N, C-alpha and C positions, 0 to 999 in steps of 0.2 A: 616397644609398645605392646602391652598385654591386651589380648582380645579374648573374651570369654563368651561362650554361648549361653543365651538366656535359658534354653531348654534344659541345660545341665544343672540349673539352680534348683534346690529343694526348699530354700528358705525365702523369706520376703525380701524383695529388692529395695534398697535405699538409694534413691538417686541423689547425686550431690547438689548442694545449694548452688543455684545458677549465679547469684551475685558474686560468690567467691570464685567462680570459674569464668566469669565474663571476659576478663582480659586474655585468658587462654583461647577462648572461642574467637575473640577479636583478632588475635595474632595469627591464628590458623586461617581465618577468613581472609585476611589481607594477602596471604601467600597463595590463595586459590585463584583460579581464573576469574571467578566472579568478583573477588576482591581487587584484582588488577583492573578490571573494568570500572569498579566503583571509584578507585583512586584516579582514574583518567578522566572522569566526568566532573565538570565544575558545577555541582548541583546548586550552590547558592546563586551563581550568576544565571543559570538556566531558569530558576524559579523567578528571578527578577524579570528576565526576558519574557516569560510566560505571563507575568503579572498575577501570580497566584497569591492567595491569602488563606489564613487558617479558617476553616469552617467550624463553627461551634455546634451546628445542628445538622441532622441528616446522616445517612450512612457513610458519606464520603469524609466525615469528620474523623473517622478512624485513622486515616492517613494524613500526615502533615503535607504541606506543599512539596517538600523534598521527596516524601514517600510516594506522592502521586506520580511525579516525573520518573522516579526510580522504578515504580511498578510497570510503567509502559516499556522501559528498557528490559526489565526482567521477563516480560511476556515474550518479546522477540528473542531473547537469549535462550529461554527454555523451549520455545517452539511448540507450545501446547495451547489448548483451549482455555477460555476464561475460567470454566469450572475446574479444570484440572490444575490450573495455576493456583487458585485459592486453596484447593485441597493440599497441594504441596507446600504452599506458604504456611498453612497452619502447623505443619510438622517439621519445617526446615528452619533451623536457627540462622543459617547463612542468608536465606531469603529475607528473613525478618530484619537482620542487621542491614542488609542492602537497602531495604525500603524504610529504614529509620522507624520501625514499628515493632516493638517487642511485645508479644502477647503474654498475658499472665498465665501461670500454670492452670490448665483446664479450660482456658478461654479459646474460642474458635470463631472464625468468620464464616457464617453460614450463607450469606447472600453473595453469590458469585457475580451477580449483575453489577456489583460495585465497580468491577473492572471496566465495563462498557460505559458506566456513568462518568468515570474519571476520563476515559478516552474521549467522550463527547465534550466534556468540559475543556480539555486541553486542545481539542481540534478547533474549537471556536476561537482560541487565543493564539493559534499557530502563526508565526511570522518566520518563514524559512531563512530569509536573509539575515535578520538580526540574531537568530539562534546560531547560525553557522559562523557568524563573526565571533560570537562568544566562544564557540568550540575551537575555532582556528587560533584565537588568541592564546588559549591554554595549551594547544597541541603543537604550536609552532616550534618551541624549543626541541621537540623530538622529531622534527621533520627536516629533510635536506633536499637539495636540488629544487628549491622553490621557484626557480625560473624555467622549469621544464614541466609541461602539462600534457595530458592526453584526455580525449573526450570522445564520447559516442552516445548513441541513443538505444534504449531498450524499452520493452513493454512489460509492466507488472500487471498480470492478469487479475481480474476480479473473479470471485467465486460465483459464477452463474452457469446455468446449463447452456449448452451450445444452442444459440438461437436459430430458429427457422421461422418462416412466415406462418406455418401451421401451428407451431407451438405458441407463438406470440398471440395469434388470434384466439386460440383455445384458452390461454390464460386470461385474456381480456373478457371472453364470453363467460367463463366460470366466475370471475370476480363480480362482474356486473349482475349476473343472475342471482348470486348470493345476496347482493345488496337489495335487489327487488324482493327477494324472499323475506328479508328482514323488515323491509318497509311494509309489505303486505301483512305480515304477522303483527306488526306494531299497530297498524290502523285497522286490523281485522277485515282485510279485503281478500277476495278470492284471487288466487294467482292467475295472471294473464296466460292465455294459451300461446305456447311457443313450441318450436320443434327442437328444444334444448336437448332432450334425451337422445333423439335421433342423431344429431350432429356430433354430440360428445361421444356417443358410441362409435360413430364412423371414424372420428379422429383417433380414438384409442386403437381401433382395428388397423387404421392406416399406419400408426406408429409401430405396430408389430410386424408389418410386412418387410420381408427381406429386400424385395425389389419394389421400390416406390415409383410407379410409373407416372409419367407426366399427366395422363388423362385422369387418373385417380386423384392426383395432387390438385389439379385445377378444379375438379368437381368439389373437392373438400374445401378449398379456399373460397370458392364462390358461395357455398352454403354457409360457411362460418362468417363471411363478410355480411351476408344478408341477415343472419341471425344477430350478429353484433349490432348492426344498424337498428334493427327492431328493438333490441334490448335497451340501447341508449335512448331511443325515443320514448320507450315505456318509463324509464327512470326519470327523464325530463318531465314527462306528464305527471308522474307522482310528486315530483318536487314542486311543480307549479300548483298542484291541487292541495297538497298537505304540508308544504314547506320542505326545506332541506332535511335530509335524514340526520345529518350532523354537521356542525360548523367547524369540525377539526380540520386544521390545515392539511394533515396527511391524507384525509379522505378527499378533500377538494383537489389536491395535487394528483391523486390517483385517477380521479375522474377526468381531469384535463389531459393526463397522459394517455388514457384509453381513447379519448376523442381524437387525439393527434395520431395514435396508431391506426385508428379507423380511416382517417383521411389519407395517411401515407400508404397504407396497404390497398386502399381503393384505387388511388392514383397509379400504384404499381401494377395492380391486376388488370384494371380496365383500360388504362391509357399507356401502359408500359413505360411509365416515368420513374426514374430512379430518385427516391426521396432524398432531400438534403437533410442533414442532421438526423439520420435514421435512428429510431428508437429500437433497441434490441432486447430490452427487459422492462417489464412494467414495475418491478421493484427498484431498479436503478436506471431511470430514464436518461441520466447524464452520460452513460457509457456509449461509446461509439465504436464501430468496427475499425481497427487499425490494421491496414494492409502492410505486412512486413516482408512478404516475398520469400519466406523461408521454405525449404524443401518439405519439412514435416508439418509445418503449420503456416499456411499462407495468410490467414487472418487471425488476429488476437483481439480480445475484448478486455480493455482495462486502461490504465493510465500510461501514457507515453512519457518517458522521462529522459531528459538530456543530462547525462552525468559528466561531471568534470573531476578528474583525478590528479592529485598532486602528491608525488612520492608515495603512491599506493593508498592514499587517503581520499575517499570519494566525497563529493559535494554535489548538491542538486542545483543545476543551472536553470533548468526550466522543466515544469511538469504540467501536463494538460491531458484531459480526457478526449480532446479533439485531436485529429491527426495534424501534424505539422512537419515541415521539411527541415530536418536537422542541419542540412548544409547551409541554411541561412542563419544559423545561430553562432557562427564562428567568432564574429566580432564581439558579440555580447559575452561569450565564454571567456575570451581574452580579458575583457574589462573586469569581469567578476573575479578571475584569478588574480589580477593585479590589485584589486581592492582587498582581497583576502590576505594576500602575502605581503603587499606593500613593495613588490619588486616587479620589474619589467619582465615579460615573458620573452625568452630567447629561443626556446626549443618547443615545438608543438608536434604532437602525434595525433593523426586522425585518418580515417579511411578515405577511399576514393570519392565518396559522395560529397566531401567538403572541398574537393579540388576544382572549384569553379574559377573562371577567369577573375571575377571580382575578389574572391578570397585570395587567390595567388597574388594579385596586385597589392592587396592589403598587407599580407605578411612580408612581401618583398620590400615594401616601402618602410617597414619597421625592422628589417634585418632579422626576421624570425626564421630559424631553420625548421624545415618540415620534412616529412617522409613522403610528400606528394611525388608522383611519377613525373619527371621533368618533361617539358614540351620543347620541341625544336632541337637545334644542334647542341651538342655537349659543349659546355663552357670550360672555364678554368677550374682546376682542382676537382674534376668530376669524380675521380676515384675516392677522394676523401669524403665528398658529399654523399656518394652512394653507400659508403661504409657507415656514415652517421645515420642515414635514412634506414638502413637495416637494423641498427641498434634501437632506433625510435620505434620501428614497426614491431620488433620483438618485445619491447616494453609494453606497448599497447596491447599486443595480442595475448601476452601472458598475464599481466597484472589487471588491466582494465577489463578485458573480455572474461577473464577468470573471476573477477569480482561479481559479475552478473550471475553466474552460476552459483557462486558461494552464497550470495545473499538469498537467492531463491531456494537453495537446498537446506541451508542451516539457520536462516534468520526469518523464517515465516513469511517470505515474500513470493512464494510460488503461486499461491492463490489467496488474494486478499479477501478476508471474510467480513470486513467492516460493512456496515449497512448504509452509510451516507457518504457523500462526496468528500466532505471535510475530514471525516474519520479515516477514510481510505488514504488521503494524502498524509495524515499524521502517521498512520501505520507504516507507510513507505519510508517516511522521514526517519522514524525511530529505528526501523529495520536496518537502513543503510548506516546510521551512526552507531548502532550497536556493534556492527562489524568493525567500524572505525575505532570505537572505544577499546575493543579487545586488542587490536593491533597496537594502539598507542600504549595501552597498559603493559603489553609485553616489552615494548621499547623502553618504557620507564623502568621496568624491572632489570633489563639488561644494562642500562646506563648506571643504575644504582649499584649493580653488582661490579661493574668496571671501576666505579669510583671507590668502592670498598677495597 
């Protein structure tokens, strides 16, 4: 392979005709990791499962239905922002082949928001169960030990600042005050008198303190609660006198969220009541605190996911932004595994939280071997059962627990930067199956090499 530096050329460069070299580009693409992932994904069936059709108008018409699905996988594979993804897409022929969209010489996509538009479109059509059936159908020939499963839960955090009562109230105050400013300017009214500057200044000073004492915090929370209550009443009075500022659903949802925050924080401050369904972000009111009990991070904020793994390939059994007890999901997980594989589960790996009496009774009645710590006196073949339990535990600890870190480190699942609940779920779904597609692609390459 001859490589020449462009800086050494003195004459005009003549680039080769793309049409003549397309097959060479294609063969090199198929041997790359991106090409292996491309071959492992059944795009035609995924497009049908999403129910996508060709768009003739609008910016999203640049990509075909297959290209839209591929672009989502490409984002999690690259691990970059939407803007950076489009910049790389414009100059990378492999990315264009992967997304079934070859740009003409000199042509470029300048609107990077097309990525978020496609993400929102696919998020509205996402059906996890039907899509995973499609993937399992195509990946099944490259999987073994289909009657052995492992599962556990993890939290994929959303990209929000760490919430505190003071931050939440300050954000609510600043947003409501800005809306009052806009309405006063629109109707040519004088701004109502408030202590906005005083309490915002105090909140900023408090945030800079190294030692945030309880007395200072309570004083600040009391002042912000009174100010927010006054601002909400002013906004309601303006709406009743001059009509709603705007009828946009996003504005109405934000107002309802801030009212709920005011009620929750007032009950917490004045009555010492812990609010149910506590809101921790005005931008993402669907997010709840998930208590995980970890040493370095006791509380996480994002989607809690119950993951099922078969032969190192992960599937989503249950996902929710509300906390749930994963120990109660054992039976549903076994049912889903049997639906996907078409085979009865015989070996099961899970940690101690699943080892309830009800779950033990269920797996015993179906002759399923587990790595649960046995109760009572040792029975027959105890040494053999202990050896099997150690093997199951090792598989779960290495493959399943390792997949959590791999997904978060390499496939853009460390902090989910999507802006809506539906698009966050799509982001997680694509990230998990991007990792799966790479594994299956490598297995396909090995099996074809052995056959040759």
